[in-house]
N, C-alpha and C positions, 0 to 999 in steps of 0.2 A: 923145720919150719913148714907149716902147711902151705899148699899151693893156693894162690889167690884165684878165686873164681870170678870171671868177668861179670859185671852187672848186666842184667837184662837190658836189651836195647829198646828204647822208646822213640828215639829220633834219629833220622838219617840226615847227615849234613854232607851235601854233595857239591862238588865243583862243577862248573859248566864246561869250560873249554877243554877239549880232548878227553872229556869224560862222557858228557851227554851229547856234545856236538864236537866234531872235528873242525879245525879251522887252520887257515894258512896265512901267517904274516907275510910270507913271500908273495902270495897272490894279492894280498891287500896293497902292498907297496907297488907292485906292477900296475894294478888298476888305478891307484891314486896318482901315480906318475903320469899315466895317460890322461886322467881327468884334469890334472894340473898343467899338462903340457910342459913337464919338467923332467930332467934326467933322473933316472931311478936312484942313482947314488945320492942326489940332493935330498930326495924324499927320505931315504933311509937315514941319512945324517940328521935331518931335522926331527924325525920321529923317534929315533932310538939313541943316537949319540947325544943329541940335545934334549932328550927326555920329554918331548912334546906328548907322545903317546902315553907315557907314564903319568904325566900331569893331568891328562884328559881322564885317565882311569881313576885317578884320585879325586876327581871332581874339582880340581884347581882351575880348570879351563872349561868353559861352556862349549857347546857345539858351535855356536857362532864365533866364539873366541878361538877355537881350534882352527876354523877356516881362515879367520883374519890373521892369525899367526903365520899360517902357510902363505897367505897372500903377501904379507910383509917380507917374509924370508925369500920368496921366489920372485917378488916384484911384478905380480900380475894378478888380475881378478880371476876368481875361481867360482864356477857355478856350484851353488850350494847343494842342489839336488844330485848332480852328477858326482860330487865328492862323497855325498852320503852313501850312494849306492856302491861306489868304488871301494869305500872303506869298510862296508858292512856285508857285502855279498861274498862272504868268504867261509860260510859254514855249511856243513853237511851233518845229518843225523847219524849218531852212533846207534844203529838200529837194534843191536842186542840189548841195549839198556832200556828200551821202551817197555817191553813186557815186564821187566823187573820193577820199574816205577809203578806200573799198573798193579802188580801183585802187592807191593808194599802199601800202596794207597788202599787197596781193598782190605788189607790186614790191619789197617788203622794206625800205621806208623806216621809220626809227624815228619814231613819232608821239608827241609830247609835248604835253599840254594846258597852257596857261599862262593862268590866270584869276584875276581879282579876284572872289571869290565867298565866300559864307558857307556854313556847314555845312548849313543848311536847304535852300538852293538846290541844292547839290551832291547831297545825298542824294535830293532830289526828282527831279532829272534822272536819276540812276542808276536810280531805281525806275520812272520813267515813259517813258524814251526809250532806244531801242536804239542808242546812239551810242558811249558811252565805253568799251565793251569793246574797241573797235578800237585804243585808245591803249595804248602801252607804259608810260607813266608820266604823272603829273599833278603840276604845280606849282601849288598853290592858296594864295591869299593868307591864308586863315584858318589854314592849317597852318604856313606860313612865318613868320607874324607881321609881314608887310609886304605892301604892295599896290603894283602898278604906279602910277607910274613909279619907285618907290623902288629903290635899288641892291640891297637885300637879296634881293628877289624875282628880280631878273635874275641875281644871283650863284647863287641856287638853281637857276635854269633852266640856267645854264651847267654846273653840276655834274650835271645830269640828262640833257642832250642826248647825251652820250657821243660827242662829236666836237668838232672845233675850231669856234669861232663862225663862221668863214668857210664851214664845211660845213653850216651850219644856216640854213634859211629860216624866217623868222618873219612871220606876218601877224596884224594886229589892226585893228579898225575905228577906233581912236583914234590920230590922227597923233602926238600927244605920246608915246605909248608906243612907236610904231614908231621914232621918232627916238631915243628912249632905247635901244631895242634895237640900233640901228645903232652907237651910241656904244660898245657892248660888242663890236662886230665882227660882229654878225649880219647876214646878208643879209635885208632886211626891206622889206615893202611894206604900205601901207594897204589894208585890205580894203574893197572896194566891193560886189562880188558875185562869184559863182563864175565868171561869164563874163569878168570882168576879171582874176581870179586866174589862170586857165588860161594865157594867154600869158606872164604874168610868170614862171610856173614852167617853162613849156616852153622859154623862152629860157635857162633854167639846166639844161636837160636832163631835167627831170622830166616824165614822160609823164602827161598828164591825160585821155587818151582812155578811154572806157569799155570 
């Protein structure tokens, strides 16, 4: 049987968290607990055990609704501005990825962001980091109303990449999401770091030199 040759790559589909930007949910919880004047354990329970953060990322809860839910659960008023900063000031740039984005942009690849994120985090990243202007389009869970690994968000990505799935390379730090992407025909690899990503792409003909 002949060896299948991968299709040339036309689009790069890239995750945001822990690929382009490092982030810390632990830091988020500590800062939000301080902003809410509440025990850390209560914040963690509401956000994760009771799935408030997941519902926020799926667009089921607005930014005001998110705060109002916390106010109801904790029994106190919460300053909206302080909560926003506490919940969003959790990102740092993964610096080795920046020159790669610039190279791919110069070489004419279509760049599409695929992220499970909430409106607060996305708007914070837009305002504080010079990264996302390089992207041609974004597929965001809170806009789609679905989050990885759900089918709907991958269907939205397939509509956005403007090429066949076989001509798109997808990278994400979560293996479950990469495997899901492959099930839709995407060429996909788990993101470890920029140094590992480079040879994965170069084998597909994508130049990763600066």
